[in-house]
N, C-alpha and C positions, 0 to 999 in steps of 0.2 A: 787711337792716337794719330793715325796717319793723316797728314794734312794739317795737323794742329801746330800751334806754336811750340809745343813740347817736342814734337817730332822734328820740326825744323831746327830746334836748338841742338838736338842730338847730332844732326847732320853737319851743322855749321861749326862744330868743334869749339875752339877757344874764343871765337868771335862772340858767342852768346853766353860765355861763362859768367857766373856771378862773382863779385869781388870776394876776396878773402875776409873772413869775419873774425874779429877778436872775441873768442868765446868767453874769456874771463870777464871782459867788459859786459858782454851780453848777459852773463849770469848775474853779475852784480846789479845790473839795472832791472832785470825782468824776472829773476827767480822768485818763487813763493816766499813770502815773509815768514820768518821764524816766529812762532807764538811767544809773546812776552808774558811776563808774570801778570800784567794787568789784564791781558786778553784771557789768560787762563782763569783769572778770578771771575771775569765776566762770564766765561763759559760755565764756571761752577755755579754762578748765580742763576743763570738761565736754567741750568739743570735742576736746581733746587725748586724753581718756580713750577717746572713741569711735574716734578715729583711730590708736590705739596699734597698732604693727606686729604682725601676726599671726605665730604660730609657723609655721615652714616644715616641712612634712612631705614627705619624698622617698620614704620606704618605704611599701609597701602598707599601708593603714590597719589592716586586720585583723591583719597580722603585727606592725605597730608597737604596737597595743593589747595584744596577747598578750605582746610583749616587755616592755612597761612593767609589766604585771601580774607577770611573772616577776621583774623588778628590785625591785618593792616587797616581795617575799618575802625577798630577800637582805638588804635594809636596810643598805647601806653605800655610802659614796661610791665612785664609779667608780675613781679612782686607787688606793684601798685594796683594791678587788677585784682589780685587775690585780696589785698587789703580792703578794696572797695566792696568786694563780695562779702567779706566777713563783717564789714560795718553796715551792710545793707544800704549803701550810699546811693540813693536814687539820683543824686546830682551828678554822679560820675558815669553810671551805667543806666541805659534806658531799657525798656521792655524787650525791644527787638534784639539788642545786644545780649541780654541775659538769655533769651530763648536760643540764640545762636550758640552761646557758650554751652547750653544744655545739650545741643545736638552734637557738640564735639567733646563731650566728656569721654575719657578713655573707657573702652569696654574691658571686661574682665580679662579677655584674651590679650589685649594691648597692655594692660597693667602687668600681667605675668611676663610678657615679652620684655618689657622695660626693666622689671625687677631682675630678670635673668641675664641682662646685658652687662658684661664685665669690662667692656672697653672704656675709652675716654668719653665721658658723658658730654664734655664740651664740644665734641665733634658731631654730636647728634643734630638732626635737622630742627627747624623752628617748631614744627608740630610736636616732635618728641620732647623738646624742651618745655613746651606748653603743657604737655601731658604730665611731665615730671613735677611741674609746679602745682598742678591740680591734685596730684597724688599726695602732696604734703597735707592736704586738708581732708580730715575724716568725713566720709559720706558727702563729698563735694557736690554730687548731682542732686542729692536731697536738699542741700543748702541752697543751690541755685534755683530749684523749683519753689522753695519757700520765698526766695528773693523775688521771683517772677510773680508769685501770688501777692506779695507785699506791694509791688509796683502797680499791679492791676486792680488792687482791692478797692480803692476809692471810686474809680470809674465804674467798676462792676457793681458795687453796692448802690451808687448814686442812680445808675440806670434802672436797677431793680426797684429801688424805692419809687422812682418816677412812674414806672409801669404799675406798681401796686396802688399808688395814690390815684393814678388816672382811673383805674378800675373802680376804686371806692367812690371817687367823685362822680363818675358816670352813673353808677348804680344809684347813688343818692339823688342825683338830678332827675333821673327817670321816675323814681318812686315818689319824689316830692313835687313833680310838675302837675299842678292843678289843671293847667291847660291841656296837657296830654290826656289826663284822666277824663276831662269833658269831651274831648274828641273821640276817645275810645267809646264812651257812652253814646255819643251821637252815631258812631258807626254801628253799634249794636242796635240802636233804634231803627236805623235805616234797614239793617238786615232783617229785623223782625217785621217791618212794614212790607218789605219785598216778599217775605215768606209767609205772609198772613194767610191763615187757612190751611197751612201745612203743619207737619209735626215739628218743623224747625221755626215756626212762627212765634214762639214764645221763649226763645233762648235767654238764659241769664248771663251768657258770656259767649266768646268765640275763640277758636284756636288762633294763636298769634300769626301763623303763616297765612291766615285769611286776609291779612292786611295787604299781601302781595297780589291778591286777586281783584282788588278794587279798580286797578287800571285795565283789567282784562274784561270786566263787565261793561258792555256798551249799551247805550240807549237805542231804541228802535230806529231812530233817524240816523244812527251811526255817527252823530256829530259830537257826542260827548261820552265820557266814561263815568262810572260811578264815583271815581275819584274827583273828576271835574265837578260832579253834582255836589259832592261833599263840600268841596271848597266854595262853591256857589252858595250853598245853604248857610255855611258858616259866615261868609262875607255879608250875607243879608241879615242873619239873626244874631251871630256872635262874632263880629269882626275882630274882637280883641284876642281871639284864639288863633288867628291866622299866622302869627309869628311865634307859635309854640316852640319852634326849633331853637329859638334863642335861649330856652331853658336848658337845652341839652348840649352845652358847649364841649363837653369831654366825650360825647358818645362816639363820634367817628374815630377818635384816637384810641378809645377803648376797644373798638371793634377790630382793630388791627393787632391786638395783643392775644397771643395764644397762651392759655393757662398752663398747658403742658410745658411750654418753653420756660415760663415763669417758674414752674416747679423744678425744672432741671437746673435753672440758674441758682435757685435757692439751695438746691442739693449740692451744687458745685462749690458754692461759698462755704457751706458747712463742712464739706470734705476738705477743702483747702485749709480751713481753720484747724481741723483735726491733724492735718499733716504738720502744721506749724507747732502744735502742742507736742506732737511726737518727736519732732526734730529738736525742740527745746529741751525735752527730757533726755534725749539721747546725747546731746552735746555736753551734758554735765561731765561726762567721762573723757572729753576730748583733750583736756589739759589747757595750757596757756594759749594755744592757737585760737581757741574759740571763745575767749573771754569777752572780746568786743562784740562778737556775733551774738552771744547769749544776752548781753545787755541790750543791744539794739532790738533783738527779737522779742524779748520780754516787754519792752516798752511798746512795740507795735501790737503785741498780743493783748495787752491790757485795754487799749483803745478799740481794737478790732472786735473783741468779745462784746463790748457794750453796743457797738453798731449792729452786730449780728443778732443780739438779743432783741433789739427794737424791730429789726426786720422780720424776725420769726413771729413776733406779736402781730405786726402789720399783715404778714402773709396769712396768718390764721384768720384775721378779720376779713381779708379779701375772700378767702374760701367761703366763709359764711355769707358774705354779701353777694357773691357771684351766684350762689344757689338761690338766694332770696329773690334775685331779679326774675328768674324763671317762675318761681312760685308766685310772684306779684301778678303775673299774667295768667295764673292758673295752670302753669305747665309743670311737668316733672323734670327736674334738673338733669336726671339721667338720660331722658329722651330729647330734651331741648336744652342743651348746655349753654353756658354764658356766651360763647362765641356765636352760636346760632341766634340767640335772642338779640344781641347787639347788631348782628349782620342784618336781620330782618328789620329792625327799627331804623337803621341807617338807610336802607333801601326805601322804606315807607316815607321817611322824612324827605328824601330826595324826590320821590314821586309826587308827594304832596306839594312841595315847593314848585315843581315844574308845572303841575296842573293849576296851582294858584296863580302863577305868573302868566300862563296861557289864558286863563279866564280874564285876568286884568287886561291883557293885550286885546283880546276879543271884544271886551266891553268898551275899550277905548276906540277901537276901529268902528264898532257899531255906533258909538256916540258921534264920531266924525261923519259917518255916513248919514245919520239923521240930521246933523247940522247942515250938511250940503243940500239935503232934500228940502229942508225948511227954507233955505235961501232961494232955491229955484221956485 
């Protein structure tokens, strides 16, 4: 304090005294305002906002959050969603949405937890409210899986029918191509000529994979392969055979189809249809809530059964034809299955076309060379 204005004021006495203050006036002007009824009401209101009851979450928070995100993408009231499910309404819900609904069907544990909850259900979170709506529908997950099958059915069966038809068409084209038959006979004749005087010189046929060796067998001058020679021979003697690949328009597409996957697809459709039949039978005891569901499902089942029956018939035909393709070339279907036959044939066709085109280019180049020589 020493040397400060405060110390000086103490020493100067009355010269530095502050004036007298009217305390009553000061209090009137500057005292803390007394709370009015309005402010008390305001305080009460703020307090009630703070103490508002919190939303009750029973489901794991991560699962609940993901469920709520899923629901925001569907964008419809929960009762409307349930109605769309029970009506199998594909104009309201698409396949992705139904698949997501299946993922968020309540588990047995979650169902028990919600059943045992005795609090105010209106205070439950959005996920819990969604689960409660689903729980009103008997076997809701089964119904959703039936719905998903219903949505995918047309695309699934159309794709399967396309693959089955492609296999049948390719098999028919190969077996009915007279040009391919003549080329195979020509290859056999070439092979017998090359093997003349040996035990293999009088063969009545050859293994299908021998076709892949035609481009490996080279002439002594190393300028052409046996495939080039085959194309040269045909160009000179039977030029109408050179475009035999045009007979086999479905061969390449068929070579990309795996019969095992086709079988699995056929099995999946049959199992899906069985699930539909089971759910239709079970829903008889659901009561009023499943009336529209049963009507829509019965209508779908009637048309779907007819489609599947025709597919089963076509599938059986494909099985016979696939085996007959290997047998057509003298092969055992067990050792040389359909996929292997078509793969070999596609490679052969491509090698043939490449050699045919190379021969044509070489012949054109030789022709130009001779023309230039003649001019000189």
